[in-house]
C-alpha positions, 0 to 999 in steps of 0.5 A: 732348406729355406734360407732367409735373413733370420736363418743367416743371422742366427747362423752368424750369431752362433758362429760368433759366440763359438768364436768368442769362447774359443778365443777366451779358451786360448787366452786362458791357456796362454795366460796359464803358461805365462804365469804358471799353474802352481800359483794361488790367490794367497800367493798373489796376495803375498806378492802384493798383486 
């Protein structure tokens, strides 16, 4: 396969996007564990947050 700068930049971009979404997913999972799954927006309004 012919590898020039555009192909390498495209591969790097795809890897960065995948890494970003994996990081967001890990953050969301940790945040759910920290705050619990049973809370809703109404519950947060009652708490003043």
